[in-house]
C-alpha positions as CSV (number, residue, x, y, z in Angstrom):
1,X,-26.3,-4.1,7.0
2,X,-25.8,-3.0,3.2
3,X,-26.9,0.2,3.7
4,X,-23.7,0.9,6.0
5,X,-21.4,0.0,2.8
6,X,-24.0,2.4,0.5
7,X,-24.0,5.3,2.9
8,X,-20.4,5.3,3.9
9,X,-16.7,5.7,2.8
10,X,-16.3,1.7,3.5
11,X,-17.7,1.3,-0.2
12,X,-14.1,2.6,-0.9
13,X,-13.4,-0.9,0.4
14,X,-14.1,-2.4,-3.1
15,X,-10.8,-0.8,-4.1
16,X,-8.8,-2.0,-1.1
17,X,-10.1,-5.5,-2.3
18,X,-9.3,-5.4,-5.4
19,X,-5.6,-4.0,-4.7
20,X,-5.1,-7.1,-2.3
21,X,-6.2,-9.4,-5.0
22,X,-4.2,-8.0,-7.4
23,X,-0.7,-7.7,-5.5
24,X,-1.6,-11.7,-4.1
25,X,-2.3,-12.6,-7.7
26,X,0.9,-11.3,-9.2
27,X,3.0,-12.6,-5.9
28,X,1.6,-16.1,-6.8
29,X,2.9,-15.6,-10.4
30,X,6.3,-14.8,-9.2
31,X,6.5,-17.3,-6.9
32,X,5.3,-20.1,-9.1
33,X,7.1,-18.5,-12.5
34,X,10.7,-17.4,-11.3
35,X,13.2,-19.6,-8.8
36,X,14.2,-17.1,-5.7
37,X,16.7,-14.4,-6.9
38,X,16.2,-15.2,-10.6
39,X,15.9,-12.0,-13.1
40,X,13.9,-11.4,-16.0
41,X,15.1,-8.3,-17.8
42,X,12.0,-6.4,-19.5
43,X,14.0,-3.3,-20.2
44,X,17.0,-1.6,-19.9
45,X,16.4,-0.4,-16.7
46,X,14.1,-2.8,-15.1
47,X,14.1,-6.3,-14.6
48,X,11.3,-8.5,-12.7
49,X,13.4,-10.1,-10.0
50,X,11.6,-12.6,-7.3
51,X,13.3,-11.4,-3.9
52,X,11.8,-11.8,0.0
53,X,11.7,-9.0,1.9
54,X,12.3,-10.1,5.6
55,X,12.2,-6.4,7.0
56,X,9.8,-3.1,6.0
57,X,10.4,-0.7,3.3
58,X,13.9,-1.1,1.8
59,X,14.5,-4.0,3.7
60,X,14.5,-1.9,7.0
61,X,15.2,-4.3,9.5
62,X,15.2,-7.3,7.6
63,X,18.1,-8.9,9.3
64,X,16.5,-8.1,12.5
65,X,16.4,-12.2,13.8
66,X,12.7,-12.7,12.8
67,X,10.6,-10.5,15.8
68,X,10.4,-8.0,13.1
69,X,7.4,-10.3,11.2
70,X,5.5,-10.1,14.2
71,X,5.9,-6.3,15.0
72,X,5.4,-5.2,11.5
73,X,2.3,-7.4,11.2
74,X,0.8,-5.8,14.5
75,X,1.5,-2.2,13.0
76,X,-0.1,-3.3,10.0
77,X,-3.2,-4.9,11.3
78,X,-3.8,-1.3,13.9
79,X,-3.4,0.7,10.9
80,X,-6.1,-1.5,8.9
81,X,-8.2,-0.9,11.9
82,X,-8.0,2.7,12.2
83,X,-7.9,3.2,8.2
84,X,-11.2,1.0,8.0
85,X,-12.5,3.1,10.6
86,X,-12.0,6.8,9.1
87,X,-13.4,5.2,6.0
88,X,-16.3,4.5,7.6
89,X,-16.1,8.3,9.6
90,X,-15.4,10.2,6.1
91,X,-17.8,11.3,4.2
92,X,-18.6,10.0,0.7
93,X,-17.9,13.7,-1.2
94,X,-14.4,13.3,0.1
95,X,-13.4,11.0,-2.7
96,X,-9.7,11.7,-2.4
97,X,-9.1,11.0,1.3
98,X,-11.2,7.5,1.0
99,X,-9.2,6.5,-2.3
100,X,-5.8,7.3,-0.4
101,X,-7.1,5.3,2.7
102,X,-8.4,2.6,0.8
103,X,-4.9,2.1,-1.3
104,X,-2.9,2.1,1.4
105,X,-5.5,-0.6,3.4
106,X,-5.3,-2.7,0.2
107,X,-1.4,-2.1,0.4
108,X,-1.2,-2.8,3.9
109,X,-3.4,-6.0,3.9
110,X,-1.5,-7.1,0.5
111,X,1.9,-7.3,2.5
112,X,0.7,-8.4,5.8
113,X,-0.8,-11.2,4.1
114,X,2.4,-12.2,2.9
115,X,4.1,-11.9,6.3
116,X,1.2,-14.1,7.7
117,X,1.6,-16.8,4.7
118,X,5.3,-16.8,4.1
119,X,7.3,-15.0,7.2
120,X,8.4,-12.3,4.5
121,X,7.0,-10.4,1.8
122,X,7.4,-10.7,-2.3
123,X,8.9,-8.0,-4.0
124,X,9.7,-8.6,-7.9
125,X,9.8,-4.8,-9.2
126,X,13.4,-4.1,-9.4
127,X,14.3,-0.6,-11.3
128,X,18.3,0.4,-11.8
129,X,20.8,2.3,-14.0
130,X,24.2,2.0,-14.2
131,X,25.3,1.4,-10.4
132,X,22.4,2.7,-8.9
133,X,19.2,0.3,-7.8
134,X,16.0,0.9,-6.1
135,X,14.9,-1.8,-4.0
136,X,12.5,-4.4,-5.2
137,X,9.4,-3.3,-4.4
138,X,5.6,-5.1,-5.3
139,X,2.0,-4.0,-6.3
140,X,1.1,-3.4,-2.6
141,X,4.0,-0.8,-2.1
142,X,2.5,0.9,-5.1
143,X,-0.6,1.3,-3.7
144,X,0.6,2.4,-0.6
145,X,3.1,5.0,-2.2
146,X,0.2,6.3,-4.5
147,X,-2.2,6.3,-1.6
148,X,0.3,8.2,1.0
149,X,0.9,10.8,-2.4
150,X,-3.1,11.2,-2.3
151,X,-3.5,11.7,1.3
152,X,-0.8,14.6,1.4
153,X,-2.8,16.0,-1.8
154,X,-5.8,15.7,0.0
155,X,-4.1,17.5,3.0
156,X,-3.0,20.6,0.7
157,X,-6.5,20.5,-1.0
158,X,-8.3,20.7,2.2
159,X,-5.8,23.6,3.8
160,X,-6.5,25.4,0.8
161,X,-10.4,25.1,0.7
162,X,-10.4,25.8,4.7
163,X,-8.5,29.1,3.8
164,X,-10.5,30.0,0.8
165,X,-13.8,29.3,3.4
166,X,-11.8,31.8,6.1
167,X,-11.4,34.5,3.8
168,X,-15.3,34.6,2.9
169,X,-16.5,34.1,6.3
170,X,-14.4,37.4,7.3
171,X,-15.9,39.3,4.1
């Protein structure tokens, strides 16, 4: 059983676990330290603000009546299973791809844990400037965003590698 983790991309699940734990600890800190909607100004453009997100990214469908909690939970569980399978299938040498999968997986599980435990996602990082405000987010959202960026980078580099291999084969 341990060889399954050592010889496959599943060893990157450690990163996913780290993301989930760090995400949940920061959310517990927010829940226990700040009342709902309480702001703590950190910088002129950044507050720590305790908010609840009943929807998805940017509060999409937050006022949909409650069904979205189950919908987004199911989507996150399905994506998590798929990512875990892809991690198992991906060779260890593809570190950027495995890192992207593990970051997305950790973020998805962190947010789904909130949906299951609270019925909403705890967000608290809020950036703004003058009249502009970016929706509050959390550690899980950061992991998902970085994972998505790495996924794009991997696709670009993989395409370049395949193109270079094709040129070499034609010579």
